C-alpha positions in Angstrom: -3.9 48.0 -39.2 -6.7 49.4 -41.4 -8.4 52.2 -39.8 -12.0 52.2 -38.4 -13.9 52.1 -42.0 -10.6 50.6 -44.6 -11.4 47.4 -46.0 -10.1 44.6 -44.1 -10.8 40.9 -45.1 -13.0 38.4 -43.1 -11.1 36.8 -40.2 -11.8 34.6 -37.7 -13.3 36.6 -34.6 -12.1 37.2 -31.5 -13.7 34.6 -28.8 -15.9 36.4 -26.0 -16.5 35.2 -22.8 -19.9 35.0 -22.5 -23.0 34.1 -25.3 -25.2 36.2 -26.4 -28.6 35.4 -27.6 -28.9 37.2 -30.6 -27.8 34.8 -33.1 -29.9 33.3 -35.8 -32.0 30.2 -35.5 -30.7 27.5 -38.3 -32.8 24.6 -39.3 -31.7 21.5 -37.0 -31.0 18.4 -39.5 -30.0 15.2 -38.3 -27.6 13.0 -40.8 -29.1 9.4 -41.6 -31.8 7.3 -40.7 -32.9 6.2 -37.4 -36.8 7.8 -36.9 -37.6 3.6 -35.6 -34.8 3.7 -33.2 -36.0 7.3 -32.2 -39.4 6.0 -31.0 -37.7 4.1 -28.4 -36.6 7.4 -27.0 -39.6 8.5 -24.5 -39.8 10.4 -21.0 -36.4 12.3 -20.8 -34.6 9.7 -20.9 -31.3 9.3 -23.3 -30.1 7.1 -25.7 -30.4 3.1 -25.2 -27.7 2.0 -22.9 -25.4 -1.3 -22.7 -22.3 -1.7 -24.0 -18.8 -2.5 -22.5 -18.3 1.1 -20.9 -21.5 0.9 -19.2 -22.9 3.8 -21.2 -25.0 4.4 -24.3 -24.8 2.1 -27.7 -26.2 4.3 -29.5 -26.5 8.2 -29.8 -28.6 10.6 -31.8 -27.0 13.6 -33.0 -28.9 17.3 -34.3 -26.8 18.5 -36.8 -27.8 22.0 -38.2 -28.6 22.5 -41.9 -25.5 24.2 -42.5 -23.0 22.7 -44.1 -20.5 23.7 -41.3 -22.7 21.9 -38.7 -22.9 19.1 -41.1 -19.0 18.7 -40.8 -19.3 18.6 -37.1 -21.6 15.5 -37.2 -20.2 13.6 -39.7 -17.0 13.6 -37.6 -18.5 12.8 -34.2 -20.9 10.3 -36.1 -17.3 8.7 -37.9 -15.3 8.9 -34.5 -18.3 7.2 -32.6 -19.1 4.4 -34.8 -15.5 3.3 -35.7 -13.7 4.1 -32.0 -16.0 3.9 -29.9 -18.5 1.4 -31.6 -21.4 3.8 -30.9 -24.1 3.8 -33.6 -25.3 7.2 -34.7 -28.8 7.9 -35.4 -30.1 11.3 -36.9 -33.6 13.2 -37.2 -34.7 16.7 -38.8 -35.8 19.3 -37.0 -35.5 23.2 -36.3 -33.8 24.7 -33.8 -36.9 25.0 -31.0 -37.9 21.5 -32.0 -34.4 20.2 -31.3 -34.4 21.6 -28.4 -37.6 20.3 -27.4 -36.2 17.0 -28.2 -33.1 17.4 -25.9 -35.6 18.2 -23.0 -37.8 15.1 -23.9 -34.7 12.6 -24.6 -35.7 12.2 -28.3 -32.1 13.7 -29.0 -29.1 13.0 -27.3 -26.8 16.1 -28.5 -26.7 19.3 -30.6 -23.5 20.1 -31.5 -23.5 23.8 -32.9 -25.6 25.9 -31.4 -26.0 29.9 -32.1 -28.1 30.9 -29.0 -31.2 31.5 -31.2 -33.6 30.0 -28.4 -33.1 31.7 -25.5 -36.3 30.8 -24.1 -36.1 27.4 -24.8 -32.4 27.7 -23.6 -33.2 29.0 -20.2 -36.5 26.7 -19.3 -34.4 23.9 -20.2 -31.3 24.5 -19.0 -32.1 27.0 -16.2 -35.2 25.6 -15.1 -35.8 22.3 -15.6 -32.2 21.1 -15.9 -33.2 18.6 -18.4 -30.5 20.3 -21.0 -27.3 20.7 -20.1 -24.5 23.0 -21.4 -21.4 20.5 -22.2 -19.3 23.3 -24.0 -17.9 25.0 -26.3 -17.4 23.5 -29.9 -13.9 26.0 -30.5 -15.7 27.2 -33.4 -16.5 30.6 -33.6 -19.6 32.7 -35.2 -20.0 36.0 -36.7 -22.6 37.7 -38.4 -23.0 40.8 -40.5 -22.7 42.5 -43.9 -20.7 41.9 -46.1 -19.4 43.4 -49.4 -17.0 41.8 -52.0 -13.7 43.1 -51.8 -13.2 44.4 -54.7 -15.7 46.5 -54.6 -14.7 47.9 -51.0 -11.8 48.7 -52.5 -13.0 51.1 -55.0 -15.4 52.5 -52.4 -14.1 52.3 -49.3 -16.5 54.1 -47.1 -18.8 52.0 -48.0 -17.5 49.9 -45.1 -19.3 52.2 -42.8 -23.3 51.4 -42.6 -23.8 55.8 -42.8 -22.2 55.7 -46.3 -24.6 53.1 -47.9 -27.1 55.4 -48.9 -24.4 57.1 -51.2 -23.9 53.8 -53.2 -27.2 52.4 -53.1 -28.1 52.7 -57.0 -25.2 50.3 -57.5 -27.0 47.5 -55.6 -29.9 48.2 -57.5 -31.8 45.1 -59.2 -35.0 44.6 -61.8 -36.0 42.9 -57.9 -35.5 45.7 -55.5 -36.9 48.5 -57.6 -36.3 51.9 -56.6 -33.9 50.5 -53.5 -30.4 48.7 -53.4 -30.7 44.8 -53.1 -29.9 43.3 -49.8 -29.5 39.3 -50.3 -31.0 38.4 -47.7 -30.5 34.7 -45.3 -32.8 31.8 -45.2 -36.0 32.3 -44.3 -34.8 29.7 -41.3 -32.4 31.9 -39.8 -33.2 34.4 -37.1 -31.7 38.6 -38.4 -32.8 41.3 -37.7 -31.9 42.9 -41.2 -35.1 44.5 -42.2 -35.3 46.2 -38.4 -31.7 47.4 -39.1 -32.8 49.0 -42.5 -35.7 50.8 -41.3 -34.8 51.7 -38.3 -31.5 53.7 -40.1 -33.3 55.0 -43.3 -31.4 52.8 -45.3 -32.6 52.8 -49.0 -32.2 49.2 -49.6 -34.7 46.3 -50.3 -34.1 42.6 -48.5 -34.4 40.1 -51.4 -34.7 36.3 -49.8 -32.4 33.9 -51.3 -34.3 31.1 -50.5 -31.7 29.2 -48.8 -28.0 28.9 -47.9 -27.5 27.0 -51.1 -28.9 29.5 -53.1 -27.5 32.6 -51.4 -24.0 30.8 -52.0 -24.5 30.7 -55.5 -25.9 34.0 -56.1 -22.9 35.3 -54.5 -20.8 33.1 -56.2 -22.1 34.3 -59.6 -22.1 38.0 -58.4 -18.6 37.7 -57.5 -17.3 35.6 -60.8 -18.8 38.5 -62.7 -17.4 41.2 -60.7 -20.5 42.6 -60.1 -21.5 44.5 -56.3 -23.9 43.1 -54.0 -24.3 43.6 -50.2 -26.0 40.7 -48.1 -25.9 38.8 -44.6 -22.6 36.6 -44.7 -21.0 35.1 -41.7 -18.2 33.3 -40.3 -17.3 30.3 -40.2 -17.9 29.7 -44.1 -16.0 27.7 -46.2 -16.3 29.3 -48.9 -14.4 32.6 -47.7 -11.2 30.5 -48.7 -12.7 30.7 -52.3 -13.9 34.8 -52.3 -13.1 37.7 -50.3 -15.7 39.7 -48.5 -15.4 42.9 -46.4 -17.7 44.0 -43.3 -19.6 46.8 -43.6 -19.6 47.7 -39.9 -22.7 48.5 -38.1 -23.3 50.0 -34.5 -22.2 47.4 -32.1 -23.7 44.4 -30.2 -24.2 45.8 -27.2 -26.0 42.7 -24.5 -29.6 44.1 -24.5 -29.7 46.3 -28.1 -32.0 43.6 -29.3 -34.7 44.3 -26.9 -37.0 44.9 -28.4 -36.0 43.6 -31.8 -38.4 46.0 -33.8 -35.8 49.1 -32.0 -32.5 47.5 -33.2 -29.8 49.7 -34.5 -27.1 47.7 -33.4 -25.0 45.2 -35.5 -24.6 41.1 -34.7 -22.3 39.6 -32.0 -19.7 37.2 -32.1 -19.6 34.1 -29.8 -17.7 30.7 -29.3 -20.7 28.5 -30.9 -22.1 25.5 -28.1 -22.8 22.2 -28.0 -26.0 21.0 -25.4 -27.0 17.4 -24.2 -29.5 16.0 -22.8 -29.0 15.9 -19.3 -29.5 12.3 -18.7 -27.6 10.9 -21.3 -24.7 13.8 -20.1 -24.9 12.0 -16.9 -25.4 8.5 -18.1 -24.0 8.2 -21.2 -20.7 6.8 -20.8 -18.1 7.1 -23.2 -20.2 8.8 -26.2 -21.2 11.4 -24.0 -17.7 11.9 -22.2 -16.6 12.0 -26.3 -18.8 14.6 -27.3 -18.3 16.3 -24.1 -14.5 17.3 -25.2 -15.0 17.4 -28.8 -13.3 20.4 -29.8 -11.9 21.8 -33.0 -11.1 25.2 -34.5 -12.9 26.9 -37.2 -10.0 26.0 -39.5 -10.8 22.5 -38.9 -14.5 22.9 -39.6 -13.8 25.1 -42.5 -12.1 22.7 -43.9 -14.3 19.6 -43.8 -17.7 21.7 -45.0 -15.2 22.8 -48.2 -15.1 18.9 -49.1 -18.6 18.3 -49.0 -20.1 21.4 -50.2 -17.5 22.4 -52.3 -15.8 19.3 -53.7 -19.2 17.6 -53.4 -17.0 15.1 -51.7 -19.9 12.0 -49.3 -19.8 13.9 -45.7 -18.6 10.4 -44.2 -15.9 10.1 -47.2 -14.8 14.2 -45.9 -14.9 12.9 -42.2 -12.2 10.2 -43.0 -10.0 12.6 -44.9 -9.8 14.7 -41.8 -9.6 12.3 -39.4 -6.9 10.5 -41.5 -4.6 14.3 -41.6 -5.9 15.3 -37.9 -5.3 12.2 -35.2 -3.8 14.3 -33.1 -7.1 16.5 -32.9 -9.1 14.0 -32.0 -7.2 11.9 -30.4 -7.4 14.8 -27.3 -11.2 13.7 -27.6 -11.6 9.7 -26.8 -12.4 9.0 -23.3 -9.7 7.5 -21.0 -9.3 4.5 -19.9 
């Protein structure tokens, strides 16, 4: 076992029994067309009903913009269409709008939620009861600050945030001026990195990357050149199969430590990512709703599909088909029992 500040590669985080609402809000993108079909979804109703199961014959899935979530939807979509003869539609919206859509019935499900809209969750899930938690996806999420392993091996104490000011010059760039550069998350993600840097008096400047794709491209460029860098990083992340990153230990997350966020000094939590359904759809959606409730796979499964999509530039449908072909024993359990 490494010491408390010794380098350690990224590992899937341990499961926790509670959900904390300290995560990033990610854009929610819906795969495919279906705007016309969406116009038919009004009020608190879910998808159109019918079909032999007496449930939904059309489902609208919300898919967050990062590639892991795209993998979720690609696999669910193909299985719903091929195995249950259910049409799957999509729309593009960010996470707050996605929860509004679940409330109104304009979306049926979001398959990966990081707890980024706690007020809306409380309103729709606990108070109005128009949205229901459909259980964990099986994938666990963790956000943190990371450096490449090759740099941490040369400077083991960099993995303690208290020592970062000792090394800021190694991370200095023309964009960061007289501070070390910190590669920031996509602007749509909820972070408290700015507050951490300020409240711990760290001599670093957040340099935005603009998008997840841009951050991955820049990290891969720096990594291949064996240059030092530090930034916002997370698991699940398919690129962890191609690069080795080491986490910088921040003060541990504790419930309430981000309230108010302006005074935050703690790091990020670990949590099992959750699924949410429109309440009417959850009750009356038949086999389609039951399938989504049953859907549960591992971080490794998600990363495999994500790597095919982003790393190998495969069409999401083809990546889903490849995974489905090799993992029947996993997805068969998701199918409703007849």
